[in-house]
LOLUM-188903 format. One record per atom (N, C-alpha, C): z, y, x. Coordinates in steps of 0.2 Angstrom, whole numbers, plus 5000, padded with zeros to 4 digits. Atoms other than C-alpha are relative to their C-alpha. Example, Ala and Ser with C-alpha at 12.3 -4.5 7.8 and 13.67 -1.06 7.14 Angstrom:
! residues 2
500049945004
503949785062
500050065004
499949944996
503649955068
500350054996
***
This chain:
! residues 118
499450015003
510951254748
500450075000
499749945001
511851414742
500750015003
499250004999
513651364746
500149945004
499850054997
514451254758
500849994999
499350025001
516151164755
500249965006
499850054995
517051094770
500349944998
499750065002
517750924770
500750014997
499349995003
519550994768
500050044994
500049965006
519051114754
499849944994
500250055005
518150964745
500549964998
499450045002
519650854746
500550034996
499649975004
520750984739
499850024993
500349985007
519551034725
500049934996
500050065004
519350844720
500749984998
499350025002
521250824720
500250054994
499849955005
521450984709
499649984994
500450025006
520050914697
500349944997
499650055003
521150764694
500450024994
499649985005
522250864683
499750044994
500449975005
520850944673
499749954995
500350055005
520150864657
499350034998
500649985003
518450864650
499550005006
500650004996
516750884659
500150075005
499849944996
517451014672
499650005006
500449994994
516451094686
500450065004
499749944996
516951214700
499550064999
500449945000
516351394697
500250045005
499949954995
516151514711
499550054999
500449945001
515551684710
500350075002
499849934998
515851874712
500150044993
499949965006
516552004700
500150075003
499949934997
516752194702
500850015000
499349994999
518452254708
500249985007
499750024993
519652234723
499950065004
500049944995
519952354738
499350025002
500749994997
518152334744
499550014995
500550005005
517252334728
499849944996
500250065003
516852154724
500649955002
499550054999
518052004722
499749934999
500250075001
517751814723
500349984994
499850035005
517951714708
500049925001
500050074999
518451524710
500449974995
499650035005
519051414697
499649944996
500350065003
518651264685
499750034993
500349985006
517451284670
499649954997
500350065004
516751174656
499350034997
500649975003
515451304650
499450015005
500649994996
513651324656
499650054996
500649955003
512351464653
499449975003
500650034998
510751364654
499550055004
500549954997
509751524658
500350035007
499749964994
510951604671
500349965005
499650044996
511851464679
499649955004
500350054996
511351354694
500549955001
499550064998
512251184696
499849965005
500250044994
512251104713
500649955001
499450054998
513250944718
500150015007
499950004993
514050974734
500649965002
499550054998
515050834742
500349974994
499850035006
515150754725
500450044995
499649965005
515850904716
499450044997
500549955003
514750994703
500350075000
499849934999
514751174707
499550054996
500449955004
514151314696
500050075003
500149944998
513451474702
499650044996
500449955004
512751624692
499450025005
500649984996
510951654698
500050075002
500049934998
511351834698
500550015006
499550004994
512751804712
499749975006
500350034994
511551704723
499950055006
500249954994
510951854734
500650025003
499449984997
512751904737
500449955003
499650064997
513551734741
499649955004
500450054996
512051644749
500349995007
499850014993
512651554765
500750005001
499350005000
514451564760
500349935002
499750074998
515651424767
500750014997
499450005003
517251384757
500449955004
499650054996
518651304768
500750004996
499350005002
520451254764
500449985006
499650014994
521751274777
500749994998
499350025001
523551204777
500450025006
499549994994
524951274788
500750004997
499350015001
526851284788
500250044994
499849955005
526851424775
499649984993
500350025005
525751324763
499249995001
500750004999
523851314760
499650044995
500449955004
522451414753
499349995002
500750004998
520551424752
499850075004
500349944996
519651544764
499350004999
500749995001
517951614761
499750045005
500449974994
516651654775
499350014997
500649985003
515251754767
499650045006
500449964995
513951804780
499750074997
500349945003
513351944768
500550054999
499549955000
514952034768
500050045006
500049964994
514952184779
500750045000
499349975000
516752244774
500449954996
499550045004
518252144768
500750035001
499349974999
520052194765
500549955003
499650044997
521552124772
500249934997
499850065004
521952004758
499549955000
500650054999
520251914761
499749994993
500350015007
519751914742
499650054998
500449955002
518852074741
499550025006
500549994995
517252124750
499550044998
500649965001
515652224751
499549985003
500750024996
513852184755
499650075001
500449944998
512552304762
499750024993
500349985006
511652294745
500450014994
499649995006
513052284733
500750035001
499449964999
514452404732
500350014993
499749995007
515652394717
500550065001
499549955001
517052514712
500649985003
499450024996
518452494725
500750024995
499449995003
520252474718
500550005005
499450004995
521952494727
500249935000
499750074999
522652334735
500750005000
***
């Protein structure tokens, strides 16, 4: 399995999916940018690219990952944490060798994007 969703993250995602319409899936991936060169992308999507996308069902949630992103995110765990200030998703990527303070930008040993200012 490329990606792990904790029980907390799964519950939050399922709750959020209730307000979506159509055949919606969770899409997780990376894009260039951010303080460290790469940023995570997490959202809902109805589109699929049969050649490039891998679809896995994780805890009852259809998750789409671009095959190009797999080497960068393999082994990643997505969690959802709630505290007095609110809640949010946290991403633990074992391939990241550097990440910025905001937690959404990172760099791997093999993949370095163009850093931006945070």
